[in-house]
N, C-alpha and C positions, 0 to 999 in steps of 0.2 A: 504494500500500500504506500502510495506517495504521501509524504508528510509535509506539513506547512512550515516546519522549522527552516527559516531563511528563504522560503519559497514565495515569490511574489504572487502566486496564484494562477499562473498561466495555464497550468494543466488541470486545475481543479477549481474552476471559477465558482461553482455552486457551493462547494464546501467553504471556501474563503468568504463568500457572501454570508452564509449562515454564521460562521465564526465572528464576523463583524457585528453581529446582533447580540452577542453574549452579554449577559448581565454584568459580569465582572469588568469588562472593558468599557461599558456604557455608564457605569455607576459614577457618582462624583469622585473625581480623582483618577478615573480610568482614562486610558489613552483615547477612547472614543466618546468621552463625556460630551453630552449635548447633541450627539448624532441622532439618537431617537428622541423625538419630542412628541408629547401628547397633542400639541396644536399644529402638527404638520403631517402631510402625507409622507409615506415612505416610497420613494421612487428608486428602483434598483435598475441599473444599466449594466448588463453583463455582456462582455465582448470577448469572444474566443473563436478562432478560425478553425477549430477542430471539434470533434466530439468531446464531451467531458467524461472521460473514462476513469478518472482517479478520485473523484469526490466521494467522501463518505456519505452513506445514506442513499435514498432514492428520490426521484422527483417529488413524490408525495410528501416526503420528509422536508424537503426544501420549501415547498409551498406552505406547509404547516408552520415552518419556522418564520416565514415572512408574516403570515397572518398572526401568529402568536406575538410577534414583536409589536404589533399594533393592537394588542388586547383582543384578538380574535375578530377584528373588524376587517373583513376582506375588501371592503370598499375603501380602506385607507392605504391600500398598497397598489402600486403600478409596477409591473415588471416589463422591462425592455431587454430583449436578447438579440444580439447579432452573432451569428455563427455560420458554420458551413451548412449548406443545404443539399448535400449530396444524397440525402435520403429521400428527396422529393423528385419524382419523375420529371418535373418541370424546372429542375435545378439550374441555377446560374453557374454552379461550380462543376458541373458534370455529374451524371447520375451513377451512383453505386448503391444498389439495394442494401439495406441494413435492417437489423432486428429492431433496434430502438435508438432514437437520437434523444438522449435524456434531457438536453437543454430545450429541445422542441416540446417534449412531453411536459416539462416544468412550465413552459409558457402556456401550453394548452390547459393545464390544470388551473392556471391563474386567470383564465378567461372569465369575463370579457375585459378585464383590466390588464391585459398583457399583449405584447406585440413581438413577433419574431421576424427578423430580417436576415437576408443573405449577406454573408461576409464577402461574397463575390460580386455584389452590386457595384456598378460603376460610379454611382453617387448615392448618397443617403438622404437627400433632400426630402423625398416623399415619406421615407421612414420616420424622420424626425418631425415632419409636419403632422403626420398622423399621431405620433407620440405626444407632441405638444397639445394637440386637440384632446387626446385621451386624458392627459394630466389636467388640463383646464376643466374638462367635464367632471373629473373626480374632485377637483377643488371646489366646484360649484355645489356638490352634494356632501362634502366632507363636514362632519360634525366633530370638533375637537373633544377629546375625552377629559 
C-alpha cells in the first residue's frame, strides 16, 4: 500500500483529500485550522491524470467522509474531479475498457453536486463554467450550521 509519508498525493488523491478533513489537523492549532467552516460550502477539486489505485478505502468511503465533514449535509459539498477518461467509450484520452474508475465512481456517488472532466481536454473553460454555476447554485441553497 502506498503511504502518505512525504507523498504529495499524486497517486492517491482521494485518500489525501479524506486525510485533509481529519479532526486533529482541523482543530484549533492544527495545520488545517479554519479549513472546514460551518458557514461555508466544502468544494473539493481533485486532479489526477490516472486512475486512483492507491487510496485507502472505496469511493463510498470517500463520499461519506466529505458528507461527514459537513455534518452529514450532502448539499454542503461540491466535488470536482479531472482525471483520465479512458474508461469511457467516448474518451478524449483513448479508450481502454476497465473494471472501475474509482474517481469517476466517487463523482457519481456525489451527484448531483459533482462534476467529472477529462484530463485530456484541450481546454477546461466549459468544465469550470459548469463548476462555477454548480457552486453558485449550492451557495444559493446553503444553510450554515
